[in-house]
C-alpha positions in Angstrom: 0.5 11.4 -9.6 -3.4 10.9 -9.9 -4.6 7.7 -9.6 -8.0 7.4 -11.2 -10.1 4.0 -9.9 -10.3 2.0 -12.7 -11.3 -1.3 -13.4 -12.1 -3.3 -16.9 -11.7 0.1 -18.4 -14.4 1.8 -16.7 -14.0 4.7 -14.4 -16.3 5.6 -11.5 -18.1 8.3 -11.8 -17.5 10.6 -8.7 -19.8 13.4 -8.6 -18.3 17.1 -7.4 -20.8 18.5 -5.5 -19.8 22.2 -4.7 -22.2 22.6 -1.8 -20.3 19.9 0.3 -17.2 20.7 2.3 -15.9 17.3 2.0 -12.1 18.2 2.9 -12.8 19.1 6.9 -14.5 15.9 7.2 -12.7 12.8 8.7 -11.9 9.4 6.7 -14.8 7.6 8.4 -17.2 10.3 8.1 -16.2 10.1 4.3 -16.8 6.5 4.2 -19.9 6.8 5.5 -20.9 9.3 3.4 -20.0 6.8 0.4 -21.8 4.0 1.9 -24.9 6.3 2.0 -24.6 7.0 -1.8 -22.3 10.3 -1.7 -20.1 9.3 -4.8 -18.3 12.8 -4.2 -17.3 11.8 -0.9 -15.4 9.0 -2.3 -13.4 11.4 -4.8 -12.2 13.0 -1.6 -11.1 9.7 -0.5 -9.0 9.0 -3.2 -7.1 12.6 -3.2 -6.3 11.6 0.3 -5.1 8.2 0.0 -4.1 7.1 -3.6 -0.3 7.7 -2.9 -0.5 5.7 0.0 -2.1 3.0 -1.8 0.5 3.0 -5.1 3.4 3.2 -2.2 2.1 -0.3 -0.9 1.4 -1.7 -4.4 4.8 -0.7 -5.3 6.1 -2.6 -2.3 4.6 -5.7 -3.2 5.0 -5.4 -7.1 8.6 -3.5 -7.2 7.3 -2.1 -10.6 5.7 1.0 -11.3 3.1 0.0 -14.2 2.2 -3.4 -12.0 1.8 -0.7 -8.9 -0.5 1.5 -10.7 -2.7 -1.6 -11.8 -3.1 -2.7 -8.6 -3.7 0.9 -6.9 -6.4 1.1 -9.4 -8.3 -2.1 -8.8 -7.8 -1.8 -5.1 -9.2 1.8 -5.3 -11.9 0.1 -7.1 -12.5 -2.2 -4.9 -12.9 0.3 -1.9 -15.6 2.0 -3.6 -17.6 -1.5 -4.8 -17.2 -3.2 -1.6 -17.5 -0.1 0.7 -20.7 -1.4 2.0 -18.4 -4.2 3.7 -16.7 -1.6 5.9 -17.8 -0.7 9.1 -17.3 2.1 11.4 -15.9 -0.2 14.0 -12.9 -1.0 11.9 -11.4 2.2 11.2 -11.2 3.1 7.0 -7.4 3.5 6.6 -7.0 -0.3 7.9 -9.4 -1.5 5.6 -8.1 0.2 2.7 -4.8 -0.9 3.6 -5.7 -4.6 4.0 -7.8 -4.3 0.4 -4.7 -3.0 -1.1 -2.4 -6.1 0.0 -4.9 -8.3 -1.0 -4.9 -7.1 -4.4 -1.3 -6.8 -4.6 -0.7 -10.6 -3.3 -3.6 -11.5 -5.6 -2.2 -10.0 -8.6 1.6 -11.4 -8.0 0.0 -14.7 -7.9 -1.9 -14.1 -11.5 1.3 -13.3 -12.9 3.8 -15.7 -11.1 6.5 -13.3 -11.8 8.9 -11.0 -9.1 10.9 -8.2 -10.7 13.4 -6.0 -8.9 13.8 -2.5 -9.6 15.5 0.3 -8.1 13.6 2.2 -5.6 15.8 5.0 -4.7 15.1 6.9 -8.3 11.8 6.5 -7.7 11.4 7.3 -3.2 13.5 9.7 -1.4 12.0 8.1 1.8 9.3 10.8 2.1 6.7 9.3 4.7 3.8 9.7 2.3 5.1 7.5 -0.4 4.2 9.7 -3.1 6.6 9.5 -6.0 9.2 12.2 -6.2 11.2 13.8 -8.8 14.3 11.8 -9.8 17.2 12.8 -7.4 21.0 12.5 -8.6 22.9 10.8 -5.9 27.0 10.5 -6.1 27.9 7.4 -8.1 29.2 5.5 -5.3 26.1 6.1 -3.4 23.8 5.5 -6.1 25.3 2.0 -6.9 25.5 1.1 -3.3 21.8 1.9 -2.9 20.8 0.1 -5.8 22.7 -2.9 -4.7 20.9 -2.1 -1.2 17.5 -2.1 -2.9 17.9 -5.1 -4.9 18.7 -7.2 -1.6 16.1 -5.9 0.0 13.4 -6.7 -3.0 14.7 -9.8 -3.4 14.7 -10.6 0.9 11.0 -9.4 0.8 10.3 -12.3 -1.8 11.2 -15.1 0.9 8.5 -14.0 3.0 5.0 -15.7 2.9 2.0 -13.8 2.1 1.0 -13.3 5.8 4.5 -12.3 7.0 5.0 -9.9 3.7 1.3 -7.8 4.8 2.3 -7.5 8.4 6.1 -6.5 7.7 4.9 -3.9 4.9 2.1 -2.4 7.0 4.4 -2.3 9.8 7.6 -0.9 8.7 6.7 0.7 5.5 2.9 2.2 6.8 3.7 2.4 10.0 0.4 0.7 11.7 0.0 -0.3 15.5 0.0 -3.7 15.8 -3.7 -3.5 16.9 -4.3 -1.7 13.4 -2.6 -4.2 11.5 -4.8 -7.5 13.6 -7.6 -5.1 12.7 -7.0 -4.7 9.2 -6.0 -8.4 8.6 -9.2 -9.7 11.1 -6.3 -11.7 13.3 -5.1 -11.6 16.7 -2.3 -9.2 17.8 -0.5 -12.3 18.8 -0.7 -13.4 15.3 0.3 -10.3 14.2 3.7 -10.2 16.4 4.3 -14.0 15.3 4.3 -12.9 11.6 6.2 -10.1 12.5 8.9 -11.8 14.5 9.3 -14.0 11.6 9.4 -11.7 9.0 12.2 -9.9 10.6 14.2 -13.2 11.5 14.2 -14.3 7.4 14.8 -10.8 6.5 17.7 -10.4 9.2 18.9 -13.8 7.8 18.8 -12.9 4.2 20.0 -9.5 4.4 23.2 -10.1 6.9 25.6 -9.5 4.4 24.6 -6.3 3.7 24.5 -5.6 7.4 20.9 -4.0 6.3 19.4 -5.0 10.0 
């Protein structure tokens, strides 16, 4: 998958500089380069993180097309708002916060929730990259579909803050301190939101023994 940062039909002009070895730089160094006006550094950041951004968007939207829209807008905003990023805050947590906020804004605007099969789109790969469709056994596929439907509906009962924290912790694997930094709150607040999210999900999913 290749997600181009697009907004209102305009693709960001990302320059390719053959004299720069951006692939050897870490994320924060690339972000600093983008702040300094090096557009080609942003191309490397997109290459590294577009799949992860899409995966987070998908967890919120539960719809491939909507997730693509969210991912594109989030990547565009990351470029446009890079001046607001500070080195003391890691680039990835900042990007994840921006993506989750974009997803929530998108869902609020559309005022709808859809449940789709996740098993066909993902095989559990930690990077969140959409993989080739698999062909599970009929019984397993039916069970997976049932579970996925329950999970997506259950995520819908969480508050925005609870869903943000849960997705960043359990799907993106961020540490509590990283989530707190990304969301601009205390670790204590993150723990409270996570505890309440898990409690709600357990209650919603107890019939399928998911938790």
